[in-house]
BAMISE-123717 format. One record per residue (C-alpha): z, x, y. Coordinates in steps of 0.02 Angstrom, whole numbers, padded with zeros to 5 digits. Layout:
BEGIN
Z/X/Y
...
% end
This chain:
BEGIN
00001/-00001/00002
00046/00137/00121
-00119/00236/00078
-00216/00074/00113
-00126/00049/00281
-00168/00231/00336
-00346/00210/00281
-00360/00046/00381
-00280/00128/00531
-00399/00277/00524
-00550/00159/00509
-00488/00062/00663
-00468/00216/00769
-00638/00279/00721
-00723/00108/00765
-00614/00099/00929
-00666/00280/00982
-00853/00247/00940
-00847/00080/01040
-00759/00164/01193
-00897/00297/01186
-01031/00164/01183
-00952/00066/01325
-00977/00215/01435
-01166/00224/01384
-01180/00406/01349
-01048/00479/01467
-01157/00641/01498
-01316/00544/01543
-01473/00524/01441
-01661/00566/01483
-01831/00555/01411
-01791/00374/01343
-01900/00266/01455
-02073/00195/01418
-02143/00343/01497
-02107/00445/01342
-02052/00329/01200
-02075/00148/01141
-01907/00147/01049
-01776/00177/01185
-01626/00274/01113
-01660/00218/00940
-01531/00333/00861
-01377/00238/00906
-01447/00085/01001
-01605/-00022/00969
-01718/-00056/01113
-01735/-00225/01196
-01855/-00324/01305
-01738/-00413/01419
-01683/-00328/01580
-01544/-00345/01704
-01607/-00230/01837
-01757/-00218/01958
-01839/-00088/02070
-01863/-00117/02250
-01968/-00018/02377
-02138/-00005/02453
-02285/-00044/02351
-02399/00080/02442
-02357/00257/02495
-02448/00408/02554
-02484/00560/02452
-02349/00685/02462
-02234/00564/02557
-02046/00549/02517
-01988/00374/02505
-01828/00291/02467
-01825/00163/02321
-01681/00061/02254
-01635/00003/02080
-01517/-00145/02079
-01417/-00175/01922
-01344/-00343/01888
-01178/-00358/01795
-01208/-00471/01653
-01078/-00404/01533
-00917/-00297/01539
-00912/-00112/01519
-00996/00022/01622
-01184/00059/01644
-01296/00193/01593
-01474/00221/01656
-01630/00339/01641
-01758/00329/01781
-01927/00417/01764
-02089/00431/01867
-02260/00453/01780
-02321/00585/01903
-02210/00591/02060
-02046/00680/02079
-01872/00608/02086
-01718/00662/02182
-01537/00591/02192
-01548/00581/02382
-01447/00422/02430
-01382/00404/02250
-01291/00566/02220
-01126/00474/02187
-01199/00396/02030
-01352/00498/01975
-01405/00671/01923
-01564/00758/01881
-01599/00789/01696
-01768/00848/01623
-01849/00794/01783
-01779/00618/01770
-01630/00531/01851
-01480/00480/01742
-01299/00430/01765
-01166/00568/01800
-01043/00462/01708
-01028/00284/01656
-01069/00183/01812
-00936/00052/01867
-01005/-00107/01937
-00890/-00204/02046
-00939/-00376/02091
-01098/-00452/02024
-01224/-00312/02056
-01242/-00132/02114
-01387/-00062/02212
-01421/00125/02194
-01542/00218/02306
-01643/00369/02255
-01787/00475/02320
-01971/00466/02261
-02092/00602/02310
-02273/00546/02284
-02398/00663/02204
-02527/00747/02309
-02678/00635/02258
-02743/00454/02296
-02719/00335/02154
-02579/00249/02061
-02406/00302/01994
-02270/00213/01898
-02077/00208/01900
-01991/00172/01732
-01811/00142/01693
-01705/00105/01537
-01537/00029/01558
-01377/-00020/01471
-01234/-00116/01544
-01083/-00107/01431
-01106/-00094/01242
-01223/-00237/01197
-01308/-00141/01056
-01465/-00097/01144
-01546/-00012/01291
-01662/-00126/01390
-01820/-00097/01481
-01826/-00124/01669
-01986/-00193/01730
-02104/-00050/01784
-02135/-00025/01970
-02318/00010/02013
-02347/00124/02166
-02514/00141/02252
-02545/00307/02336
-02659/00317/02486
-02727/00450/02591
-02597/00526/02701
-02691/00503/02865
-02851/00415/02898
-02942/00267/02972
-02878/00100/02902
-03038/00001/02928
-03210/00022/03012
-03187/-00123/03143
-03179/-00064/03322
-03007/-00088/03403
-03012/-00187/03562
-02880/-00073/03642
-02765/00080/03625
-02601/00033/03540
-02458/00120/03465
-02366/00015/03337
-02186/00004/03283
-02151/00123/03136
-02119/00040/02966
-01989/00043/02892
-01871/00044/03038
-01730/00088/03023
-01785/00220/02895
-01723/00353/02781
-01804/00479/02739
-01981/00425/02773
-02078/00302/02880
-02256/00269/02933
-02324/00278/03113
-02485/00181/03148
-02596/00172/03307
-02768/00110/03359
-02897/00199/03461
-03027/00105/03564
-03144/00253/03586
-03168/00425/03524
-03029/00538/03597
-02918/00682/03589
-02750/00628/03508
-02579/00708/03516
-02437/00622/03414
-02266/00700/03419
-02094/00661/03369
-01944/00694/03489
-01750/00685/03483
-01645/00582/03608
-01647/00729/03732
-01841/00742/03731
-01848/00901/03626
-02004/00904/03515
-01959/00897/03332
-02137/00908/03257
-02317/00872/03305
-02400/00748/03187
-02571/00749/03254
-02662/00863/03377
-02845/00846/03383
-03001/00741/03411
-03014/00575/03320
-03148/00436/03314
-03112/00257/03360
-03013/00160/03227
-02837/00127/03158
-02743/00270/03094
-02579/00286/02989
-02473/00444/02988
-02318/00472/02881
-02161/00552/02946
-02021/00615/02835
-01856/00697/02885
-01847/00792/02723
-01906/00952/02806
-01796/00935/02953
-01608/00942/02979
-01594/00776/03070
-01431/00668/03086
-01432/00482/03099
-01479/00418/03272
-01621/00363/03380
-01787/00469/03393
-01949/00443/03486
-02126/00460/03449
-02264/00478/03582
-02450/00449/03577
-02558/00537/03707
-02750/00514/03718
-02876/00554/03851
-02847/00382/03922
-02669/00329/03889
-02498/00371/03830
-02361/00268/03749
-02188/00303/03678
-02086/00202/03545
-01914/00227/03473
-01861/00231/03290
-01690/00234/03204
-01641/00355/03071
-01496/00295/02959
-01427/00415/02829
% end
């Protein structure tokens, strides 16, 4: 009887320790387990599922080489902590904005430890750096919230990559105009657009609140049309605050403000 009791106790402890480990969804993080590289998920200890309780959000269109912030929102549908693996087919990923939860492993993003979700959902920001080509890219993610026996696919996010600077269309603008940047507020990247009525010399610069030039985005002759130019703070040590961008042509000049929030 005593031997049976000890055997039962050891079995319970083993099952309990296994369950605790699974609740934390691979405490050290997991990578190479998205649909980018496998159709089986983790497979060794979990089976894969088709339902999902998370979603990507961010722009559908970016510019080649641009750094853009994306978000993955995890809904708390069960108890326990969350584990995640995020991958991009071609672009690069970084933890900027989500360093409290994520780390880089094998070029992908995964949890540093089991992620606690307080409330009904948790949104985690991360940085996506577009490849230097025009075309299409895809974000993938595999997720487990608590130990539910399976890692689940998050719906893929398709990203369209466009030329970093160029004429938007061939219709002739009726006037010169500098548009409000988008998104605004931004972090780390935004897009500045403007239209040119005539062929002209163009200078487009970004300035701090004291009027000091940070960078020149355009400085040369351009034909009539609508143009878009990406701006990212990744290469500059800029703090949160108001910045200005100024468009100067042969016939006009205009300045607008934009807000950086870190």
